[in-house]
Every structure is written in structure tokens, then in C-alpha cells.
C-alpha positions in Angstrom: 227.5 93.0 118.2 226.9 96.8 118.7 223.6 97.7 120.5 221.6 100.2 118.9 220.6 102.6 121.6 218.6 105.2 119.5 215.3 103.3 120.1 215.7 103.4 123.8 215.0 106.9 124.4 212.9 107.4 127.8 211.2 110.5 129.2 213.9 110.7 131.8 217.5 111.2 130.7 219.0 109.2 133.9 216.5 106.3 133.3 217.7 106.3 129.7 221.4 106.3 130.8 220.5 103.2 133.6 219.2 101.3 130.6 222.2 101.9 128.6 224.6 101.0 131.5 222.7 97.8 132.5 222.3 96.9 128.8 226.2 97.3 128.2 228.1 94.1 127.2 230.5 94.5 130.3 227.7 94.6 132.8 225.7 91.8 131.1 228.7 89.7 131.1 229.7 90.4 134.6 225.9 89.1 135.7 225.9 86.3 133.3 229.5 84.9 134.8 227.7 85.3 138.3 224.7 83.1 137.3 226.8 80.5 135.5 229.2 80.3 138.0 226.4 79.9 140.9 223.4 78.0 139.1 224.5 74.5 140.0 223.5 75.1 143.8 219.9 75.5 142.7 218.0 72.1 142.4 214.6 71.6 140.9 212.9 71.1 144.2 210.7 73.1 146.4 213.0 73.3 149.2 214.8 76.7 149.9 218.1 76.0 151.1 220.1 78.5 153.2 222.9 78.3 150.3 220.2 80.0 148.1 219.9 83.0 150.3 223.7 83.4 150.6 224.0 83.4 146.9 221.2 85.8 146.6 222.8 88.2 148.9 226.0 88.1 146.8 223.9 88.6 143.9 222.3 91.8 145.6 225.6 93.1 146.9 227.0 92.8 143.2 223.9 94.5 141.9 224.0 97.3 144.5 227.7 97.8 143.9 227.1 98.4 140.3 224.3 100.7 140.8 226.4 102.5 143.1 229.1 102.9 140.3 226.1 104.4 138.1 225.2 106.9 140.6 228.6 108.0 141.2 229.0 108.5 137.4 225.8 110.4 137.2 226.5 112.2 140.3 223.2 111.4 141.9 222.2 109.3 145.0 220.6 105.7 145.1 217.5 107.2 146.6 217.3 110.1 143.8 217.8 107.1 141.3 215.1 105.2 143.1 212.8 108.3 142.9 213.3 109.0 139.1 212.7 105.3 138.5 209.6 105.3 140.6 208.2 108.5 138.6 209.2 107.0 135.3 207.2 103.9 136.0 204.2 106.0 136.6 204.6 108.2 133.4 206.6 105.9 131.0 205.3 102.8 129.5 208.7 101.7 128.2 210.5 102.7 131.4 208.0 100.9 133.6 208.5 97.5 131.6 212.3 97.8 131.5 212.3 98.9 135.4 210.0 96.0 136.1 212.2 93.6 134.6 215.3 95.1 136.3 213.6 95.1 139.7 212.1 91.5 139.4 215.8 90.3 139.1 216.4 91.6 142.6 213.3 89.7 144.0 214.3 86.6 145.8 211.7 84.5 144.4 212.3 85.7 140.8 216.2 85.1 141.5 215.8 81.7 142.7 213.7 80.9 139.6 216.2 82.6 137.1 219.0 80.5 138.7 217.1 77.3 138.1 216.5 78.1 134.7 220.2 78.9 134.2 221.0 75.5 136.0 218.7 74.0 133.1 220.6 75.7 130.6 224.3 75.4 131.8 224.5 72.8 134.4 224.8 69.8 132.3 227.7 71.2 130.4 229.3 72.5 133.7 228.9 69.0 135.2 230.6 67.5 131.9 233.4 70.0 132.4 234.0 69.0 135.8 234.2 65.4 134.8 236.6 66.2 132.1 238.8 68.0 134.7 238.5 65.0 137.0 239.5 62.6 134.5 242.6 64.8 133.6 243.6 64.9 137.2 243.7 61.3 137.5 246.3 60.9 134.5 
């Protein structure tokens, strides 16, 4: 499915480019794979295990690497990008919403909540796949 970017016009061309970069199927699929590959570690209990922090740090490194890639492509520094996003949040309602969503994904508490949702969505299927693979190995 092709994304229609005509409705994604923002007041800042860099912020608009960032939205397009993050909305790109390749970017989305990479993070979806990360979430699915790591979601089973997250249980529906209140305990915050050390493993959660390790996975979160991997996620942040992946996200930062991709943002650095974007900045290099746009020939700006991460600080300049942050400043432009911050300015857009203050003046552009559409940008504020998108940037808030993007930044919330880098918040640890929000990340853990998202991973628990992903576990609920994908965990049972992944567990069945593991059982099927174990059954095949015994033959």
C-alpha cells in the first residue's frame, strides 16, 4: 500500500521530511520486527526486570542510529533536528501530535507498555511457532 504524503504538510520542511522518513515502510517494518522479536520478554506483571532495560537500551540505540541516518541525509545535526521539532511542537498542532507520539515511544514507561501490548498481540503466535519448531526437532 502506498502512503499518500500530500496530507502530511507541516510548517517545517525538515519536520515534514522526518514524518515521511519515519512513516516509510522500511523504517516501520524494522521497528515492527524489533518489537515482535523482543516482546515475549515483557510479562503482564508490575515487576520491572533488568532485561526490560537492556531491550529498551537496544531500542534506543536502533532509534538513535536511524535518526542519525536521517540527520546525515538532511545535512543537519541531531541537536538542530531536536530544536526544529521543539519549535514545531510550539507552533504546529499537526507536528505537535506526531512529535509527541514519536517521543513517547522513546520514553521507558511507554516503551514497556507498548511491548506488553505487542506481547499480547504476538506472543501466543510466537509461542505456537516455537512449539511447532520443537516438535520438528524431535522427529
